[in-house]
Each structure stands twice: as structure tokens, then as C-alpha cells.
N, C-alpha and C positions, 0 to 999 in steps of 0.2 A: 590960671597959672597952676602947674602941677605942684603937689606937695611931695618934696623930695625927701624928708626925714621921718622917721617912725614918731619922734616927737610930736611933729606937726600932724601926722596921722592921728595919733592918739588925742590930740588936742580937738581936732576936727570932728572926731567920733564923739567926744564929750560934749562939744556944742550941740550936734545933732541930738544926742540923749536929752540935753535940756529943751531943746525945742519941742521934743516929744513928752515932756513931763516925765521921763524916766531917769532913774537913778544909776542904772548900770545896764550892762549888756555881756552875754555869754558868747564866745566866738569859737566854734569847734573846726576841726579840718573834717568838712563833711560836704556832701551834695544832696539834692532831693531825693536821691535814690539809695543812700547809705553806701555809696560806693567804696571800694579798696582805694581806688586812684580816682581822683576828681579832676575835672578840666581846669584850665587856667582861671576861667572866671570865678571859680569857686574857691580859689586859693586866698581866702579872706584873712586867715590866721597868719599866713607868710606876709601878706601886704602890710598887716598892721604892725606885725613884731619882728619880722625877719627871720623867724623859726623856719627850717626847712625840713624838718622831720615828718614822718608819715603818721604820726599819732601825738595827740596833745589837744590842749585848749586853753584859750585865755578868759579870764574874768575881768572885767572893767567897771570901776564905778567913777563917779565924778571926782574922786579924790585919790583913788588907789586902783592898782592893777597888778594882776599876778598872771603867770603863765605856767600850767600844769603839764609835766610830762612824766613817763615812767623811767625805769632804770636805764634803758637803753640810750637815752637821750640827756643825761645829766650833764655830760661833758659838752655836747653839742650845743645844747640851749645856751649855756654861758659864752660860748664864742660867737653866737648869732643874735642873741637878744640883749638889749641894754638893760642891765640890772638897776641902773638908776630910774628906768620908767616901769619895769615889770619885776615883781618879786618872782623868785624861782620856787617853785612848789613841786613836790614829789608824789606821784600817784604809786601805790594807794595810801601811802602814809598820810597825806595832808588830804583834808575834806573839803570840796568845793562848798558845801552847805556851811561848815563851820567858818570857812574864809570869808563867805558872803555876810555871815552873822556878825562878824567883827568889822566887816568894811562897810557896810550899809546901815543905816539908821532905821528905827522902827517905823513901819509906814511907808517906806520907800519901795518903789516898783522896780524890780530888776527883770529885763526882759530876754526872751530866747526867741529865735526863729523857728517856728514850729514846723518848717519845711526843712530843717537840718538836724532835728533830734527825733528819736522815737518817741511815742506815748509812754513806753515804759520808763524812759529816762525822765521824762517830765513828772510822772506820778512819784519816782523815788525822790527826786529833788524836793518835790512838793512836801512829802513825808518829813524829810530830814530838816525842812525849814518850818514845819509845824511848831506853833508855838513862839516863834522869833518875831513875828508881826512884820516879816520881810515877804512882800508879795512877789510871787513870780507870775509873769504875764507873758502872753504870746505878743510879739512885736507885729504890727501891720506893715510888712515889708522890712526888709533887712536894713539897718541904719548905716551899716557900712557901705552898701550898695549906693546909699544916697551921698556919701563923701568921697567915694572911690572914682575920681574924676577919669582915669584912663583904664578903668576895668575891662578886661578882655571881653568880647563877646563870646557866647557859646559857640562851639564849633558848627560851621554851615555845611560839613560834609555830607555827601548823600549816603543814604542807607543802601545795602547791596543784598542780594539773595544769596542765600546759603545753600548750595545745591542739595538735592535730596540724596544724591548719590553719596555725599559726605555726612548729611545729617542722618540718614537711615531710616527716618520716618517722615512722614508729611506733617505740615502744621495742621491739617484738617484732623488727622489721627490723634495729635497732641491735644487739641482744643477738645476733642471728643472725650478723651480721658479725663481732662479738667472738668467738663460738664457732669460725667459720671460721678466724680468725686463731689461736686456740688449737690447732685442729688441725694448722695448717701449722707451727706452733712446736714441735708435740709436748708440749703442756702441758695439765694437768688443769684448771686455774683461773687467775684473775687478780683480785688485788686491786685495786679502785678506790678510792684514798683521796681524791683531790682532789675538792673539793666540786662545782665545776662540771662535772667529768666524770661525777660520780654524777647530777647535775641532767640533763646532756644525755643521758644513756644512758637514763634511765628517763623522761624527758620530764616531769620535775617542777621545781618552783621553790620557793622559801621567802623568809623574811626574817629569817634568824638573823644575817646579817652585814651591816654597813653598805656600802652601794654595790653589792653583789653579791647577786642574788636567789636564795640558796641555802638549803638546810636542812642542818643537822649530821647527817651520815649517812656510812655506808661501804656499799659494795657488794663481794660475792664474787661473780663471773661464772663459770659452769662451762662446760665444753666442751659439754654437752648442751643449752646455751641457757638453761638455769635461772639465776636469780640470787637471791641472798640480801640482802635490804636491812636493815641495822641502824641503826635510828632509834629515837628515843624514842616510846613508844607514843602519848602524847599528840598527837603531831604527824600521826598517821594518821587521817584522816577517812573516812567511809564512801565519799565520792566518790573520794578517793584509792586506797583499796583495791579499789574496783571498777576504777579505771583500770590499777592494777598487774596484776591478774588472777592467775590460778593459777600462772603460770610464774615469779612473783616472791614468795619466801617473806619475809615480814615479820617481823623479830625485833628485840628490843630493842637498843638502842645499846650497853649494859653486857654484852651477850653477845658482842661482836665478838671480844675477845681470846681467850676461851674457844673460840670456834669455829675460830680459827687454830690453836689447840693440838690440834684434832681431826682435823687433815689428815695424818695419818701415811701416808707413802708416795706422796704427790701431789707433782707437779711444780707449782709455784705462782709465777706471775709478780708481781713488785712493781716498781712505777716507782721508778728510782734518785733522782728529784728530788721526788717528792711522797710516797713511802712513807716514813714514819719508822722509825727504828730499831727501835722496839718491835714493828713488823709482823714484820720479818725474824727478830727474837729469838724472838717466839711461835711462828712456823711453824717455826723450826729446833728449838726446845725440844720441839715436839710430833711431831718426826720427819718433816717436810715437807722437800722440797729446794726452796731459792729460787733463782729465776732473775729476775735483774735486767734488765728489758725496759722500753722506754717504754710507758706506758699506751696500749693500742690505740685509746682513744677520743680522744686528743689530736689527732692529724692529722686523723681523721674529723670531729671538732668543728669544726676550723679551716676546713675546706673546705665552704662554706655551699652548701646546695641551693637551688634556685630559689625556694623559699617564703621560706627565710631571707633570701635577697637582697632579694626585694621587700619583706620586712617592714622591712629597713634602710632601703630608699629611702623607705618610708612615715614611719618614725620620723625620718629626717632632714628631710623636708619639714616635719613639725610643729616639729621643733626649730628649723630653719632660720627659721621665722616668729618663734618666740620669741626667738631670739638677735638678729635683725634688730630686733625691736622694743626689745631692750635697748640695743642700740647706738645707735639713735635717742636713747632716754632718756639715755645717757651723754653724748652730743654736746650735748644741751640743758641737763642739769643740772650736770654735774661742772665746767664752766668757771666755774660761780657759787661753787665752793669749799664745797659744802655736802654732798657725796658722800663717803663714805670707802670703804675696801675692803670691810668687813662689810656695810654697807648695799647695795653694788653686788651683792655676791654674793646677797644675800636677794632683791633686786629681780629678779635673773635667773632664780632659782628660781621666784619668783611668776609670772614670764611664762611659763616652762615649764609650770607647772601649769594655766595658762589655754588652752594650744595643744594638749595631748596627754594621753593617759593615763599621766602621769608617776608611776612607783612610788617613784623615789629618784633622787638624784643619782648618777653612776656613779663619782665620786671626790670628794674634797673640792675645792670650787672654788678654783683659783689666781687670786686677785683681787689684782693686784699693780700698784702705783702706784710711779711714779719709780724709786728705787734697788731697791725690792723686787723690780721686774720683771727685774732682773739675776740674781734667784736662781731657777733653773729649777723648783725643786721647793718653792718658797715656800708657806706655809700661814698665812693670815691667823687670828689670834686676837685676843681682847681687849687683849692685850698689846702685840702687834705691830702692830695697826690705826691706818693714819693716813688722813688725808683726801687724796683724790686732788688734787694740786697743779694748778692752773691753769697752762697753758704746759708740759704734760709729756706723757710717753707713759705709757698704760695697758695692761696686758696681761692679759687674762682667757683662760684655759685651763678649761674646763668640759665637763660631759656630763650626759646623762640616761639613766636606765633606763626603757625603755618595753616593754611586752610584745611589741611587733613588732621591737624592736631596740635595742641599746647605742649613745650617740652620744658623740663626743668632738672638741672643736672649740676652736682657739684663735685669738683675733683680737687684734691689736695695733693700739690706735687713738691718734690724737693728740687730746689735750684742749686746747681752745684757752683762752685767746686766743693770737694771735701764731701763728708758724710753726715748724715743726720745723727744727732745724739741718740743715746740709748733711751733717753726719757721720750723723745719725739717718737721713736720706732715703738715703744712699748705702747704709747697712748694711741698711736695710729693703728697699730693691730688690734688693741681693745675695741676701737671704734668699728674697725673691719669685722671682728668677731661679732658684735652686736648686729651690724648690718646683715650679716649672713644669717643670724638667727630669725630675724624678720623675713628675709627673703624665704627661708626654708620652713616657716611656720606652718602647721596644719592645724585647723581649729573647726569646732562644731558651728554649724548655722546658729546665729543668735549671739555669736560672739561680738564685742565691741572693739573698737580701736584701743580704747583705754586699757582693756585687758591684755592688749599685746605690747604695751609700751615698755614694760620692765624685761622683755625678751632683749632689747636693744641696749639696755643700761647694764646689765647684770655684771659684765666682765669690767666696765668702768667701776662700778659699785665695789667689786673685789679689791680694787686698789685705791678705794676711799675718794674717788671722784665722780662727777656727774656732769650733766649739761643742763642749761636753763631754758631750752626751748622744747616745743614738741618734737616727736619722731617723726611724724607724718601728716600730711594734709592732703585733701582731695584736689584734683586737678580737672579742669574743663576740656572739652573738645572745641578748639579754636574759641575758647571763651576765658574765663579768669584762671589764672594759675593757681590761685588759692580758692577753692571752691568747697562749699560744705554739701551735706551736713556731716559727713564722717572726718574723723581725725584720729591719728594715733598719738596720744600724749598722756600725762598723768591726769588722774581725775581730780586732783587738788586744784584750787584757785577757781572752781566754776567755769573751766574752759569749755565753751561750747563744742559740741560734737563727739566728746570722749565717750559718751554712753551711747552713741549712735551704732546700732547694729550694722555690720559690714555685709554687703550683698554682692553676689557674684556680678561683674561688670563695673564694679567701683574701680576707680583708679585713685592710688595714694603715692605719696613720696615716701621713700625709706631713707632717712637722712640723721643718723646719730651723729654726735660730735663730741669733741673735747677743746676746751679754750684755756689756755694759761695767760692770765692778763699780762700785757705789755711784751709778750715773748712770741706766742704763736697760736694758730687756731687750726683744727683739723674737723673736716666734715666730709663724709662720703654719702652721695645721694644718688640714688636711682629712682625712677618711677615704676611701680608695680601694679598689675591688674589683678583684682581678686577673681579667681576661677574655681570652679568645682573641682574637688580631688576625690578619686575613687581609692578606697581602702577595703582590701577583701575582709569580707565579715564584719565591716563597720555598721554600727547603729546609728540611722539618722543620716542627716546631710553634712558633708565636711567640705571645707573650703581651704584653699591656700593662695599662692601668689605666682603669677607669670612676671618675669622679669620683661621690662620694656626698653631700657636703657642699656646701650652697649658701647662703651667707651673704656680703655684700658684703666686699670688701677694701678698707681705707681707702686712697683715691687721694691724700690729702693727704701720706702718707708715701712716695709714689713719686717717684722722680727719672726721668722719661720718657726722658731723653737716655741712660740706661743700658740700655734695653730695645730689643732687636731688633724688627723688623717682626713676625717670627713670635711673639714674647712678647706683643707689643700685641694681636695677633690672638687669641691664646690668652685673655688678660684679658677682651677685648671680649666673646668667646664665651662665657666663664665667666660673666660678668655678665649677658648674655643668659639663660643658662639659670637664673640666680639668679631673674631676673624671671618667668621661665615658670613655675617651681616654686613660688616663695614668693608672688608678687604676689596670686594668688587666695586666699590666706589672710589677707590683709591689707586695710585700708581706711582711708579719710581720711588723716590726715596721716601715719600709718606708711607707707601706700602711696606717698604722694608722696615721703617720704624714701628710700624703696627705690628708686623710679624715678630720682632724682637722683642716688644712689649707684651705680647700675649703668648710668650713661649711658656711652656709648663714651669710651674714652681718647683717641680721635682725635676732633678736633673735628667 
């Protein structure tokens, strides 16, 4: 008999903990690869608590339970999680260690799943619990899996070959680069646990995870250029086996932990951010020496080769036509009061499927009307869905996964009738000015994304306002829409990637914004490619950006008096480029709309 209530599920978990002589368990949103998006089988936190957000964790003891979320989810968690079962705790204000000290008794054992947390996380929590006499121990198998009677199975989908014409490099070439890195580091092997890194290294893709075209697998790459791929046998087709060749040994995914324990005497690299604690623990138990180093595929993957760059341009052109048609549809239909957030998102996906080889959306579309647009990470569902109110701002942040590239674009538009307020136009124009400054930036080699971030904020700061998210993230090539190691964001808060040097070939988003609580939100997002810049008489190497995204920017929300001549020239040149790239893909009323929306701002 299946347990239908979260109260019953919590009770069953506690009974399982008692059976194992454990006093508590920590439940993250995570999988064995530290993925951003996880498969249904790994949605343990949602199953236990009902929480549907993308970040957070729960801690359960035999008598207490709490759910920890950050400021993005303080409202959502109270609507989804029963407060009589779980205390609401805020990250980073509330400490897990302090909560455990109060909820557990001295000498009790609190368990974690070593395949769902990094070794760094384990080490930090152990330090914070030091002296409390509360013992943190790895669980032998996840106790939730023992009581989740109808837990979904991992995806059985076959892995596919990513053609070299799109990848731009052979897998053998990439493996050779990794082997050279191992030699320089005096290491014998590297564990590649991140799904997108596995996909990039072997030129394979899959459909095991929503929004990211990857297959569940691990790789151990060796110093001699040989690699071992650990993947469910049913995923390996004859075409894939031929593609992998003799230099890649295919083994069952369930053999991975055993293989780690057989590397006695080897020096093995594990990525500290993507390698879970179970990997390091298995290696050490087998007599290997663990060296924590950044996965050598991460930086190489971020620097796109010419084929990947052209693939992005091609994907963006198809995507631009789809989004342009969608914006025309919104302009014509939303003022009637008959379009809601969910139907808008569905319509946009339908346009994308008409214009390109769309394999998936690259994330859950943020289709946000009125006050919902003030929530940067809003996710519409049946419960939150509202009609887009006439006379309001509508924000849509969306993207597509095409074999040629991954897209991510945000457009904020005015939904008539009537006119935007002076405040709306002021804020939109300040966001646009910051967006233009990033797009036009020229900077010396060695500059990090963190050093560019204030370029985007300066005009908002002049008005005494700001936004609470980063300005830009890396983007993959038919891979993750959020890809490191580069990032354009404030240095504060220890955000990963802000200190990463930008290199030619990296792709970043350019997405400043402004959000007025319960009223409206604004964000303008294009993707940009880091490219070399020639400056007469320059000393050293200089870089800048090439714009990749081409969709009209809503001129109804612009206050022209706030723009300089240079900024107006930028906008007119941008819209001319939109016409050049997108117009050949449109016809009839769609084409007429595009020409109207991209006319010069100067009369």
C-alpha cells in the first residue's frame, strides 16, 4: 500500500532510521553528479516534504524536522510544506549544524548519503559539529529509497552520438588533452562525474535529465589516454559503441564504485564541486591517493571552438525567429485579457518547435506577469498561474536546446492598452543602459567576470536601486544552460566563478534587471561571445563581446531622453542586425511586425 501523505512518509522515514540505529538524516535536492537539474528518481526532498523549489534541503531527526531554503523560496515553501511537520529555516541565516545540535542528543548518529554531497560539504559540517558529540556518519544506502515504494526508475533512454561537425573536436583529441593534463599534474587518472563533462569529453548526449541533454554516466580518464565509461548497458547502442571505439571501455554504471576501490597506489583527481563524497571515500578505502583538482574538462568545455561558436549563431537565428513571432503574438492577444502565464509559455515552445530542431527547453520558462515578474526565479504552475493583466509588464525568460547550441533569452514587454508609467520606463532604460555597457565592454586579457559586473549596475545605482542576482553566467553547447567556470557577478558572497578569467570563446549571458516587489520586474538578456578586440596601438591582448541573441527590444518601455547618442546608435545597430538575421526566417504579418519593431529609434 502506497503512503499518500507527507506525514506518513515522514513517519516511515523515522521508522527506517530507527531500524538502522540512526537518529537523523539530511535530505538534499541532488543526484550522484551534483547536477543542476535532477531526474525524477532523485527528487527525494519533494517526495518527503512537497517542496518543489530547485534549491534547499531538509533535516529529520526522530522527533524534529526542518526544511532550509534561501530567500527565493520563503513564500513558496510555506505554501507547499506542512509547517506542523517541518520547521521553516532560512539560508544562510540559520545554520544546519546549530539546528542539529538542538534537535539531536549527545552521542546520536546523524546520517547523510555520501553520493549526494561533496566531500567539502561533509568536512565543513563535521567541523561545525565538532565538540557537540553529535556524530555525522555516511549512510549505507539512502534510507528514503528504502521507504519510497513507487520511486521512479532512472531514465532508460539510449545515449546518442554528438556529431563531430557540431562538437568541433574529436573525443580522442579531448581525451588526449586530459591525458596531457594528468601528466603535468603527475596524476594517474581523473574521475569525471559531472554529466555535462562526460557528454563533452566523449561527444555523446542523452535525454536522462530535463532541460540538459545528458546521459547518466561516469568516466574515469587515465594518463595513457584510455577512458572507462560507466553507463547502464541498455543505453549503449551499436552506433554509440562504434563511436566510442577501442580506447573507451564501456562498463556497467553499477561497477563504478567497485572500480574506484581497485585503484590502489594510484593518484586520482576528483573535482571538489562535482565529485561527491562517496567517490573520495571509495578511492581512499581502496588505497588510492585523492587529489582535489578542478575537472580539466570544465575550462576546456567553456572555451567554444569555431564549430561550436557557429552552431550557437545558427541556433540563435532559429530561436530569434521563434521568440519574435511569440512577442508579436503576445502584443496582439494579451491586451484582450485572454492569455495566462502557462498558455504563453506553451505558445512560445510551439513557435520554437516550428523554427528549429528543438530537443527540449533549456530550463523551465519564466513566464511572469505583473507582480510575478518581480520574482527573478519565478516558476509558473497550475496553482500560481494568472492571466496577464492588460496594462502591465510581462517578463519572459526562456531558452531552447538545439543540437547546434543552447539558447537563453529574456525579453520584458509592455502589454497594452495604455502606456507604461514613468517609473517603469526609467527603470527599463537604466537596465538597458547597463546591458549596453556590458555588450560594448573592452577589457584586457586577464579580466574576470566579477570585474565587469558593476558596468551593468552603474545606472541603477545612480537611482539608488540594484538587483540581487548575477549579471551573467556561462552557457553550454547543446549542454547546460548554466555552465561554469565563468560568471559575471559581484565578488561578495563567495560566488563561484566571479574570479575566473574570461577567455576568447567563452559564452556568457548579459542580463541586468530591476524588480519592484509585488508590482513589476524587468530583465533584458542576450547571450554574448568573448572575442579578441583589435585596438590600434594597444599594449597586450584585449577582449570584448560579440552579440549572439537577436530579438527586438520593446521600445515602448524606453525613455529616449535617458539614452546617450552612443547608446541610441547601439540600439539602432542592434535592431538592424536583428532584421538582417531574423527577417529572412519570417513572412507576412510577422515580418511586418519585425520591421516595425526594429525601425531606428531616431526618426
